[in-house]
Each structure stands twice: as C-alpha cells, then as structure tokens.
N, C-alpha and C positions, 0 to 999 in steps of 0.2 A: 436747248431744245430738241424736244422729241422725234420731230415731224422735217427728215432731208430730203430735198427733190430729186430724184431718179435722174437719171441722164442713160442715154444711146449716144457714146462712140463714135461718127464713123471716122474711123480716119487715125494711128498715128504714126505723122509728117514731122518736120517741125513746129504747126502750128494742131495740130491735135496733141502734141505730148504737153505743147505753154497750155493747154488751153486743159489740157488732165492733172498737172499740177496745181491748175490751180482751188481743180476739185477735187483735188483731195485736200487742198487743208484749208478748204471751207470744211467749215462745222455744219452749215445749210445744204450740201449735193452732195449726192455717193454718184458712183457710176454704176447704173446695172448690169448694162452693156458694151462689151467695143467690138464694133464690127471693123474688118480690116480682110483684104483680097489673102496675105500670107497671117493660113488661120495659128498658127505656127509661133506668128510674129507675139499673134495676142496676147496670146495665152502665156505665151512662154514675158510677157512684161505681168499680166496676172499673177503669175508666179514670184518674180523678182520681187515682184514687190508685197505680196502677202495680201490682194484682191481678194473681193469674193466676186468679181465683176464675170457676166457668163463671157464667150465670144461666139463671136458667130460670123459669116462669110454673107458678104450684100447677097448671095441669089438663095438666100434663106434667113428671111426677114419677117416670115406671120413672128416666131415666137419674140422677135420683139417687139412688132405693131403692139400683137395681145397683150405685153405685158402691164398689169395695171398699175403696178411701181415706178414705171416713165414713164414721166412727166413731159419729158423735155426733149429732142435730140439734138444736138451738137454738131453739124455737119464737117469735114474739116481734110473732106477726102478733092481726086481732081474736080476742078472743075464741069466738066462733062461728064460729073456726077449729079450735080444739085440740084438739077431739075424733075427728077427722078425719085431724090431722096428727100425733098422738096413737098413733093404732094403728099406721095405714098403717107409721110411723117403727119402732114395739115389731115391728111383725112382719116387718118389713127385721132386723133380728136391728142397730137400732140404740141406742142412750141414748136419753134426753131430757131435757132441760133445757124448759123451758116456763116462761111468765111468771103470776105468778098474771090471774087464780085459772083449778087449771085447765082447769074450766068454770063453767059458771053452772050447774049441775044436776051435786047431792048424786050422785045414782046416775047420770050418768056420769061423775060423777071418778069412784067408787068402781071402774066398768068399767077407767076406765082404769088407776089403781092392780093393776086384780089381772090385764088383757094384760099390765103389767110384768114382774108376779111371772111367771104364765105358762114368761115369754119369758125370766126371768130379768136382765133390762135392769135396767138405777134408771130410776125418775120421780121429779129436779127440782120439787119447782117454788119456784120463784124467787121467796124470799117475803125481799128484799134484808134489814126491820131487823134480821132473824135474825141476821145478821152484824155491823149496827149495832157498833159499842166502846161504845160510852153506851146504846140497850139494854141489851147486855150485862153492864152496870158491873150497872146498876140491877138485871133479869133475877140476877146473882148474892148480890146482896145482899139478895132476897129468896128465896132458899133458905134463904142461908144467916142468916137473921133479925134481918140485920141492920135491917130500920127500921119493926120495932114490929107491931102487930096494923095489918097494911095491908088498907084495904076502899076503896078509892078511887087509881088509877090515872089524874087525866087529864093526852090531852094536846093541843097544838097541831099538826096537817100543813098545811105550804103548800109547794105548787106558785108556780114563776118567775113562771106562767103557767099561763091557761086553756088544758088540752088542742084538741086542734083538730077540731071537730063532727061527725067522721068516728068518730076514738075515740071521742066519747059518746052516739054512736049504736047501737056494739056492744061495750062497753065492761060492759055491764050496768048495772045504776047504780052513776056516776060513786065518791062519796061511797064505799057499800059499798068499789067494788076497790081507794080510798085505805086505811078505813078497818080491812083486812081484817090489815093486816099487826096493829096497836096488840091484833086479839083474838087472835092467837096468839101473839099478849108472853106 
C-alpha cells in the first residue's frame, strides 16, 4: 500500500504513547506532527524512534492545520484542551479521534458533534471498551437475551498504577473518567 493516512498527534502521555505505537505498527498510517507543551520531549521522542514527524507546541498550530498530508488528528491531551482542538481541527477539514471524554460539559460536547456534522467529518470518541472482546461478548449475550432478566452488572476496573497528579488535575473526576466506559456499555 503506497498511501498512508497522515495524523497529527496531540499529547504524548499514556494514551498518546499507546496510540503512537499503533500508528507506528500500521502500514496504513503515519504521524506527520506531534504536538506537546514540552517541545523538547516531542523532539526527543522523534529522535529516539527515528521518526520523520515534525514537532510543535499547542500555540503554534497553523502549519499543522495547513499541512495537506494531515488527514486526521488524534487528541490525547488533557480534557480541558479538547474542545478547542476538536473545533479547530474540524474547521481545518481534519477528521478527529479524541480520547474520552470529548469535553467535560454536555453542551460543549454537542457543539463539537454539531461542528463535525456541519463539516461532514467524523468525530470519534475513543471509548476503547466498546471494542474489548470480553465486553462485546457480554453485550452480545445481553442483546440476544441469553443472560436472562438482567438487573445489575457489576464491574471492577483497576489501573496498574495511579495516574500522575497532572492528569488528575485536568481530567475531571478520575472516577467518572474511568467509569464512563462501563456506563456506555
């Protein structure tokens, strides 16, 4: 395959690194830009992995949005940054993949989806449990009425380690952030 979809990646935290790995392993995708507040971290990452991606900071995005090779953005930055990145990306005619939650407010989330609809561009909310084989198996069994009269689903979720304080300060309620996958299920 000669054509690879070009991405701009916002954020190199846990989820940014997870998505970066997936893009690096895909023959159908490439990262053209990495956007991070700490430019030196992004530049070090590009150098360490011998990537051709360009790096910039969130206050210098004109080149990213004007890059015709960037077809989509992948947003893995703090929730408080999502709305502006989403709207700016959609207005630049880029498809958007955004880590949960889209925003911390239902009105601004609806606004983001309305902009996506008006631009005829996808806005994908990354609720990864939706694609988890175990969750999907239970979901299918519920839909097929194979589990009887279901009244309660009890889940236990654990992270390997506590998230960094910087994430907790900007993520909204961490418990809500981690539980919305189960609620969506």
